[in-house]
VOBA-302264 format. One record per residue (C-alpha): y negated, x negated, z negated; residue number from 1. Coordinates in pm, 1 decimal. Example, Ala and Ser with C-alpha at 12.3 -4.5 7.8 and 13.67 -1.06 7.14 Angstrom:
BEGIN
        py        px        pz  resi
     450.0   -1230.0    -780.0     1
     106.0   -1367.0    -714.0     2
# end
This chain:
BEGIN
        py        px        pz  resi
   -1921.4   -6778.1   -5227.2     1
   -1996.2   -6413.4   -5301.5     2
   -1650.3   -6358.1   -5449.7     3
   -1703.8   -6659.3   -5674.1     4
   -2047.2   -6528.6   -5776.3     5
   -1886.0   -6196.3   -5870.8     6
   -1642.3   -6389.2   -6090.1     7
   -1936.1   -6574.6   -6248.3     8
   -2112.1   -6244.6   -6325.8     9
   -1793.4   -6094.0   -6469.5    10
   -1747.0   -6404.1   -6685.5    11
   -2105.9   -6388.5   -6816.0    12
   -2079.3   -6019.1   -6903.0    13
   -1733.3   -6045.9   -7063.7    14
   -1864.6   -6327.0   -7283.6    15
   -2125.4   -6080.1   -7414.2    16
   -1868.9   -5810.1   -7490.5    17
   -1876.9   -5604.2   -7170.9    18
   -1543.6   -5465.3   -7048.7    19
   -1432.8   -5443.1   -6686.0    20
   -1307.4   -5103.9   -6565.9    21
   -1082.9   -5047.2   -6266.3    22
   -1229.1   -4709.3   -6166.7    23
   -1595.3   -4630.0   -6109.5    24
   -1572.0   -4296.0   -6290.5    25
   -1471.2   -4483.7   -6608.3    26
   -1763.1   -4728.6   -6587.3    27
   -2108.6   -4710.7   -6743.7    28
   -2245.2   -4982.7   -6515.0    29
   -2181.4   -5066.1   -6151.5    30
   -2316.7   -5386.4   -5998.9    31
   -2315.5   -5433.2   -5621.8    32
   -2306.6   -5796.9   -5509.2    33
   -2466.9   -5828.7   -5165.2    34
   -2489.6   -6066.4   -4870.0    35
   -2775.6   -6113.7   -4622.7    36
   -2616.7   -6351.8   -4373.1    37
   -2588.5   -6077.6   -4110.9    38
   -2748.8   -5739.6   -4065.5    39
   -2409.1   -5566.9   -4072.7    40
   -2348.4   -5687.1   -4429.4    41
   -2679.3   -5541.8   -4545.6    42
   -2615.9   -5213.2   -4366.5    43
   -2280.2   -5177.1   -4544.2    44
   -2440.0   -5255.9   -4879.7    45
   -2717.5   -5000.1   -4828.3    46
   -2454.9   -4739.8   -4742.4    47
   -2260.1   -4820.1   -5059.4    48
   -2575.0   -4800.8   -5270.9    49
   -2656.5   -4455.9   -5129.8    50
   -2302.5   -4329.6   -5196.5    51
   -2321.6   -4449.9   -5557.9    52
   -2649.0   -4263.9   -5613.3    53
   -2438.1   -3953.8   -5681.7    54
   -2233.1   -4146.3   -5939.9    55
   -2560.3   -4245.3   -6107.9    56
   -2709.6   -3896.2   -6101.3    57
   -2400.7   -3735.2   -6252.4    58
   -2460.6   -3916.1   -6583.8    59
   -2819.4   -4020.7   -6668.6    60
   -2712.7   -4306.0   -6900.4    61
   -2524.2   -4486.3   -6626.4    62
   -2678.3   -4798.7   -6475.9    63
   -2662.6   -4908.9   -6114.6    64
   -2777.2   -5254.7   -6008.2    65
   -2789.0   -5476.5   -5700.6    66
   -2745.9   -5854.5   -5712.9    67
   -2706.8   -6134.8   -5459.0    68
   -2889.9   -6245.0   -5146.6    69
   -2997.9   -5898.0   -5037.9    70
   -3150.2   -5843.0   -5382.7    71
   -3336.3   -6172.8   -5343.4    72
   -3455.8   -6095.7   -4991.0    73
   -3564.2   -5736.0   -5043.1    74
   -3651.7   -5727.9   -5414.2    75
   -3913.6   -5463.2   -5486.5    76
   -3852.5   -5304.8   -5146.5    77
   -3505.6   -5204.3   -5268.3    78
   -3647.6   -5048.5   -5583.6    79
   -3909.6   -4851.8   -5391.5    80
   -3659.8   -4723.4   -5132.8    81
   -3381.4   -4660.8   -5387.9    82
   -3568.5   -4546.6   -5702.2    83
   -3242.5   -4463.3   -5880.3    84
   -3159.8   -4834.8   -5910.3    85
   -3193.5   -4983.6   -6259.8    86
   -3207.4   -5353.6   -6173.5    87
   -3226.8   -5592.3   -5880.0    88
   -3134.2   -5953.9   -5954.5    89
   -3122.0   -6256.0   -5719.8    90
   -2853.5   -6530.1   -5714.6    91
   -3027.2   -6743.4   -5980.5    92
   -3070.0   -6466.4   -6237.8    93
   -2713.3   -6385.7   -6335.8    94
   -2738.6   -6536.1   -6684.4    95
   -3015.3   -6285.3   -6758.6    96
   -2799.3   -5984.0   -6667.1    97
   -2676.0   -5906.7   -7024.1    98
   -3036.2   -5882.1   -7145.5    99
   -3156.4   -5696.0   -6836.6   100
   -2876.6   -5439.6   -6872.6   101
   -2918.6   -5396.7   -7249.5   102
   -3296.0   -5408.0   -7291.0   103
   -3331.9   -5029.0   -7300.9   104
   -3661.4   -5037.7   -7112.4   105
   -3775.1   -4749.1   -6897.0   106
   -3804.8   -4827.7   -6531.2   107
   -3621.7   -5079.4   -6312.0   108
   -3600.3   -5456.4   -6366.0   109
   -3651.0   -5699.9   -6078.8   110
   -3563.4   -6068.8   -6117.9   111
   -3584.1   -6274.0   -5799.3   112
   -3703.5   -6616.6   -5914.9   113
   -3546.5   -6910.4   -5732.0   114
   -3435.3   -7164.3   -5992.0   115
   -3378.5   -7502.0   -5828.7   116
   -3174.2   -7617.3   -6129.9   117
   -2928.6   -7326.8   -6159.6   118
   -2568.1   -7429.5   -6093.0   119
   -2403.0   -7209.3   -6360.2   120
   -2265.9   -7493.4   -6570.1   121
   -2059.9   -7409.6   -6878.5   122
   -1977.1   -7062.0   -6743.7   123
   -1613.7   -6950.7   -6735.7   124
   -1564.8   -6724.0   -6431.3   125
   -1339.3   -6422.0   -6472.9   126
   -1070.1   -6473.1   -6209.7   127
    -816.2   -6201.1   -6138.1   128
    -594.0   -6417.7   -5916.1   129
    -381.4   -6682.0   -6084.8   130
    -270.0   -6887.1   -5783.4   131
    -569.2   -6969.2   -5564.0   132
    -931.0   -6979.8   -5678.8   133
   -1280.5   -7105.7   -5592.3   134
   -1542.8   -7332.8   -5744.3   135
   -1900.2   -7359.6   -5614.2   136
   -1977.7   -7732.2   -5613.5   137
   -2330.7   -7674.6   -5487.6   138
   -2576.0   -7391.5   -5435.2   139
   -2849.4   -7341.0   -5179.2   140
   -2906.7   -7529.7   -4854.4   141
   -3152.4   -7783.4   -4712.0   142
   -3064.7   -7747.0   -4342.6   143
   -3288.4   -7455.1   -4242.8   144
   -3095.7   -7356.4   -3931.1   145
   -3342.8   -7135.4   -3748.5   146
   -3121.9   -6822.9   -3764.4   147
   -3013.2   -6856.0   -4129.0   148
   -3154.0   -6672.8   -4431.4   149
   -2961.2   -6874.1   -4693.7   150
   -3230.9   -7133.8   -4783.3   151
   -3471.4   -6844.5   -4846.4   152
   -3233.9   -6638.8   -5061.5   153
   -3041.2   -6915.6   -5242.3   154
   -3304.3   -7188.8   -5249.4   155
   -3277.1   -7560.8   -5188.3   156
   -2948.1   -7746.7   -5221.7   157
   -2846.1   -7867.9   -5567.2   158
   -2508.1   -8006.9   -5669.7   159
   -2306.2   -7923.0   -5977.5   160
   -2215.9   -8236.3   -6181.5   161
   -1872.2   -8369.4   -6089.3   162
   -1765.3   -8367.1   -6453.9   163
   -1831.5   -7991.5   -6474.4   164
   -1630.3   -7931.9   -6156.9   165
   -1333.7   -8137.5   -6278.1   166
   -1341.4   -7958.8   -6613.7   167
   -1333.4   -7623.6   -6432.9   168
   -1036.9   -7736.4   -6221.1   169
    -854.1   -7844.5   -6538.5   170
    -920.7   -7502.9   -6692.8   171
    -784.2   -7336.1   -6380.2   172
    -466.4   -7544.3   -6404.7   173
    -421.4   -7427.2   -6764.2   174
    -451.1   -7067.8   -6639.4   175
    -176.4   -7128.1   -6382.1   176
    -380.0   -7195.0   -6068.0   177
    -219.5   -7416.7   -5806.0   178
    -488.4   -7420.2   -5537.0   179
    -865.1   -7459.1   -5555.0   180
   -1125.4   -7424.2   -5279.0   181
   -1449.5   -7619.9   -5324.7   182
   -1741.4   -7409.3   -5202.3   183
   -2085.8   -7492.0   -5071.8   184
   -2314.4   -7399.9   -4785.5   185
   -2260.9   -7762.4   -4681.3   186
   -1999.5   -7936.7   -4896.4   187
   -2033.5   -8261.4   -4697.4   188
   -2382.3   -8326.6   -4838.1   189
   -2268.0   -8283.9   -5201.0   190
   -2429.5   -8543.7   -5425.1   191
   -2477.8   -8512.5   -5800.4   192
   -2669.5   -8839.4   -5822.6   193
   -2358.6   -9044.7   -5895.8   194
   -2087.6   -8904.9   -5667.7   195
   -2076.3   -8795.5   -5304.2   196
   -1830.1   -8548.3   -5154.9   197
   -1568.9   -8813.9   -5077.4   198
   -1581.8   -8921.7   -5443.2   199
   -1542.9   -8562.4   -5559.1   200
   -1243.1   -8507.9   -5330.9   201
   -1074.7   -8818.7   -5471.8   202
   -1134.1   -8716.0   -5833.0   203
   -1027.4   -8356.3   -5771.8   204
    -701.2   -8471.7   -5613.9   205
    -625.1   -8671.6   -5928.7   206
    -630.0   -8368.3   -6160.6   207
    -276.5   -8316.7   -6290.3   208
    -122.0   -7982.0   -6205.3   209
    -335.2   -7885.0   -5907.0   210
    -121.0   -7863.5   -5595.2   211
    -375.3   -7810.1   -5317.7   212
    -744.2   -7868.5   -5259.6   213
    -940.1   -7695.1   -4984.4   214
   -1311.4   -7688.7   -4907.9   215
   -1559.2   -7487.6   -4705.1   216
   -1803.4   -7515.6   -4527.8   217
   -1859.1   -7849.5   -4351.0   218
   -2168.7   -7930.9   -4148.0   219
   -2093.3   -8152.8   -3844.3   220
   -2392.5   -8379.3   -3905.9   221
   -2260.1   -8478.5   -4251.9   222
   -1883.9   -8507.7   -4192.9   223
   -1846.9   -8881.8   -4251.9   224
   -1562.1   -9119.6   -4174.7   225
   -1528.4   -9170.5   -4550.0   226
   -1458.4   -8800.3   -4602.8   227
   -1205.8   -8791.7   -4318.5   228
   -1023.9   -9097.1   -4451.1   229
   -1001.7   -8950.2   -4802.1   230
    -850.6   -8630.0   -4660.5   231
    -598.5   -8831.8   -4459.5   232
    -498.0   -9043.2   -4760.0   233
    -458.5   -8769.0   -5021.6   234
    -159.8   -8536.5   -4989.7   235
    -315.5   -8268.6   -5210.6   236
    -615.3   -8225.8   -4979.9   237
    -518.4   -7972.3   -4713.5   238
    -547.7   -8085.6   -4348.2   239
    -786.4   -7806.9   -4251.6   240
   -1157.6   -7842.1   -4176.7   241
   -1385.8   -7549.0   -4103.9   242
   -1651.7   -7704.1   -3882.1   243
   -1904.6   -7453.5   -3745.0   244
   -2021.5   -7541.8   -3394.5   245
   -2226.4   -7223.0   -3331.8   246
   -2302.5   -7308.4   -2966.7   247
   -2186.2   -7539.8   -2689.7   248
   -2531.4   -7565.7   -2533.2   249
   -2755.3   -7856.4   -2634.5   250
   -3063.0   -7647.2   -2561.5   251
   -2947.4   -7370.5   -2793.0   252
   -2827.3   -7616.4   -3059.4   253
   -3177.5   -7765.5   -3061.4   254
   -3336.5   -7420.7   -3095.2   255
   -3092.2   -7347.8   -3378.1   256
   -3200.4   -7672.7   -3552.3   257
   -2835.9   -7778.6   -3589.1   258
   -2915.7   -8155.2   -3565.7   259
   -2623.5   -8255.0   -3342.5   260
   -2540.6   -8231.6   -2972.8   261
   -2244.6   -8089.4   -2786.5   262
   -2126.7   -8443.2   -2709.4   263
   -2152.3   -8553.8   -3072.1   264
   -1953.3   -8251.2   -3186.3   265
   -1675.0   -8316.9   -2933.1   266
   -1651.8   -8681.2   -3042.4   267
   -1638.1   -8570.5   -3406.6   268
   -1353.8   -8326.4   -3334.9   269
   -1161.8   -8598.4   -3150.2   270
   -1217.0   -8845.8   -3434.9   271
   -1107.2   -8588.4   -3693.4   272
    -780.6   -8529.6   -3509.4   273
    -716.5   -8902.3   -3470.5   274
    -775.1   -8980.0   -3839.9   275
    -594.6   -8672.5   -3981.4   276
    -272.0   -8605.3   -3786.7   277
    -192.7   -8235.3   -3757.2   278
    -533.5   -8125.7   -3886.2   279
    -640.9   -7768.1   -3813.9   280
   -1002.2   -7728.2   -3703.6   281
   -1159.6   -7384.6   -3728.8   282
   -1517.9   -7295.4   -3646.5   283
   -1800.4   -7041.9   -3626.9   284
   -1938.5   -6942.8   -3286.8   285
   -2252.0   -6737.4   -3226.8   286
   -2340.0   -6571.9   -2897.4   287
   -2663.9   -6410.1   -2792.1   288
   -2907.3   -6641.0   -2970.8   289
   -3264.9   -6568.6   -2852.6   290
   -3314.0   -6719.8   -2509.0   291
   -2945.2   -6786.6   -2446.6   292
   -2887.0   -6783.5   -2070.8   293
   -2565.4   -6713.6   -1886.2   294
   -2532.1   -7090.0   -1835.8   295
   -2577.1   -7157.1   -2209.2   296
   -2304.4   -6905.0   -2287.0   297
   -2055.6   -7060.8   -2046.4   298
   -2120.0   -7401.7   -2200.2   299
   -2004.7   -7252.3   -2530.3   300
   -1703.4   -7089.9   -2365.2   301
   -1596.4   -7415.3   -2198.4   302
   -1644.0   -7612.3   -2521.8   303
   -1401.8   -7372.1   -2692.7   304
   -1156.4   -7428.8   -2408.3   305
   -1193.0   -7805.9   -2440.5   306
   -1162.5   -7838.5   -2817.5   307
    -893.2   -7571.7   -2863.9   308
    -990.2   -7454.6   -3212.6   309
    -711.3   -7326.9   -3434.5   310
    -923.1   -7022.3   -3508.4   311
   -1285.7   -6910.7   -3496.7   312
   -1518.0   -6664.6   -3663.8   313
   -1708.7   -6519.7   -3369.6   314
   -2017.5   -6303.9   -3392.6   315
   -2328.6   -6201.9   -3206.8   316
   -2673.6   -6311.1   -3316.4   317
   -2830.3   -6091.3   -3583.1   318
   -3204.3   -6138.0   -3647.3   319
   -3286.2   -6215.8   -4010.5   320
   -3645.9   -6136.3   -4108.0   321
   -3826.2   -6444.5   -4232.7   322
   -3632.2   -6694.4   -4022.4   323
   -3779.1   -6887.3   -3727.1   324
   -3528.6   -6736.7   -3483.6   325
   -3654.9   -6386.5   -3568.0   326
   -3991.1   -6487.1   -3417.6   327
   -3842.0   -6624.5   -3093.8   328
   -3867.3   -6438.4   -2765.1   329
   -3546.1   -6247.8   -2703.1   330
   -3466.3   -6089.3   -2365.7   331
   -3096.2   -6019.7   -2427.4   332
   -2971.0   -5665.6   -2461.0   333
   -2711.5   -5559.3   -2715.1   334
   -2477.8   -5481.9   -2424.5   335
   -2503.4   -5841.2   -2297.8   336
   -2437.7   -5978.9   -2645.3   337
   -2129.4   -5763.0   -2690.5   338
   -1993.0   -5857.0   -2348.0   339
   -2027.7   -6228.2   -2428.0   340
   -1873.8   -6178.2   -2771.7   341
   -1578.0   -5997.7   -2619.0   342
   -1514.8   -6289.3   -2381.9   343
   -1498.5   -6553.2   -2655.4   344
   -1290.3   -6330.1   -2883.7   345
   -1029.5   -6291.3   -2608.3   346
   -1033.4   -6664.3   -2535.9   347
    -989.5   -6762.1   -2900.1   348
    -706.7   -6511.0   -2951.7   349
    -517.3   -6673.4   -2664.9   350
    -574.4   -7023.8   -2803.1   351
    -479.3   -6926.0   -3159.5   352
    -164.2   -6749.9   -3041.2   353
     -57.7   -7059.2   -2847.7   354
    -127.3   -7279.2   -3151.7   355
      91.1   -7054.1   -3363.4   356
     374.3   -7056.5   -3109.8   357
     367.9   -7437.0   -3120.7   358
     466.7   -7413.1   -3488.6   359
     795.8   -7236.9   -3410.0   360
    1085.1   -7461.5   -3507.2   361
     877.8   -7663.4   -3754.3   362
     913.0   -7653.8   -4131.5   363
     601.8   -7622.1   -4348.5   364
     533.3   -7594.4   -4719.0   365
     414.1   -7242.7   -4799.0   366
     252.8   -7128.8   -5122.4   367
     337.6   -6757.8   -5170.1   368
      23.0   -6571.0   -5278.7   369
      76.1   -6199.4   -5208.2   370
     349.3   -5951.7   -5119.3   371
     363.8   -5886.0   -4744.8   372
     160.0   -5587.3   -4630.8   373
     463.5   -5440.0   -4455.7   374
     746.4   -5513.4   -4698.6   375
     774.6   -5559.8   -5074.0   376
    1072.7   -5787.1   -5003.5   377
     855.0   -6050.0   -4835.4   378
     587.6   -6294.8   -4943.6   379
     269.1   -6395.4   -4761.3   380
     134.2   -6742.9   -4811.6   381
     -50.8   -7027.3   -4644.4   382
      73.3   -7353.0   -4500.6   383
    -147.2   -7657.9   -4573.3   384
    -318.5   -7612.3   -4233.1   385
    -432.9   -7263.1   -4347.5   386
    -195.5   -7067.2   -4121.8   387
     -54.0   -6756.3   -4290.1   388
     327.1   -6732.4   -4299.6   389
     546.5   -6434.5   -4395.8   390
     901.8   -6490.6   -4523.0   391
    1174.9   -6314.6   -4727.5   392
    1133.1   -6354.7   -5104.1   393
    1489.9   -6468.6   -5171.9   394
    1416.7   -6455.1   -5547.5   395
    1135.2   -6709.9   -5510.9   396
     864.5   -6630.4   -5769.0   397
     499.3   -6586.0   -5674.6   398
     323.8   -6920.5   -5667.7   399
     635.4   -7133.6   -5618.4   400
     580.3   -7358.3   -5313.1   401
     875.7   -7364.1   -5074.4   402
     965.5   -7519.0   -4738.7   403
     977.7   -7250.4   -4470.7   404
    1122.6   -7289.8   -4122.4   405
     898.7   -7105.6   -3873.9   406
    1129.3   -6890.9   -3659.3   407
     894.4   -6665.3   -3463.1   408
     540.8   -6550.7   -3399.8   409
     562.1   -6173.9   -3409.6   410
     243.0   -6019.3   -3278.7   411
       1.9   -6272.2   -3427.8   412
     202.7   -6331.1   -3747.3   413
     411.8   -6638.6   -3816.8   414
     746.8   -6551.5   -3973.6   415
    1017.1   -6777.6   -4110.9   416
    1292.8   -6837.9   -4363.1   417
    1317.8   -7053.1   -4672.0   418
    1514.7   -7370.3   -4607.7   419
    1833.7   -7389.2   -4813.5   420
    1747.5   -7719.7   -4976.6   421
    1433.8   -7574.0   -5135.0   422
# end
């Protein structure tokens, strides 16, 4: 979502005549797009802002600004602690950036209004990639999970009209894109007043020229049978669902305000695999939520063993000021959190490695997106189930989908060869 927002900002500024520079020393303006989902993200952003203070001081006419969720959350606090900043703008103020940057006023600008209507319609994002891209189909969130800052920094959920989304996909096709990922804090609850998410998936899959459609993120409480059946029936929609579970303990799930139980999640995973053969299910798992006992943790661990996720983003709880969880009693030490995190990381690595080894001997369609990190003679690309595959180029151009026979899993990397008939 943040990468897409950066593309939106670049598109807005380019439309007003601003030019993008590759090197900071060549730029007159630097804008830092920030995230507040976890404390680590904010710490990194603050470090970057401090480093760039020297860039700002070396030329008085330069402008340095902060945008995104951290700008929304901290607002005037950022300006007071970093007085060299010229502007701080929240996620709903990006269309005002050209005026804010060019107004010539003395002193910093702060714009942190939450606009419940802003979906950035009729904006052409500036995308550097020409194979795989993103579209935000909705902004904000209505779920108010007790640990999550998003509803407070991005506002309530609102959906972009389906017609706007389809038009953007068509524009991407004209630019050479083959794959699009539909983005939202909860794509499953998309509704523009006329179309739900299943409708949008159907219409998106009917756009000529687009090869693959992905989406992220799904909330378990809103993943309907209708959505699953559309995915199963449409070849363009990739068989991969990112379905955050967060915890395997019903007590902790209730404290998190996740609105489903462990048993409901397990049934949903089983149903998903029965309706969509070969589907990959990935997840998010949090350890160390306030009040999490040793027993709660092991319930999460055993759920991961039972479901056998294809992969997981694992992290320890990070208190976000302003959320309900930040006010909860917390007796866990950082050492305990890290020990629990280490256990689930090791478990998931073993499961993911086994899943990858099960692909050896199978052929999959791979869309080459980048040169391999280790060899300019190889491509890296994704199979429909989101697994990354490396294979020799064999004169195949970037962006040309090919059938690849998986021959080995080297380290944690799937490697293969292009089948002769493709």
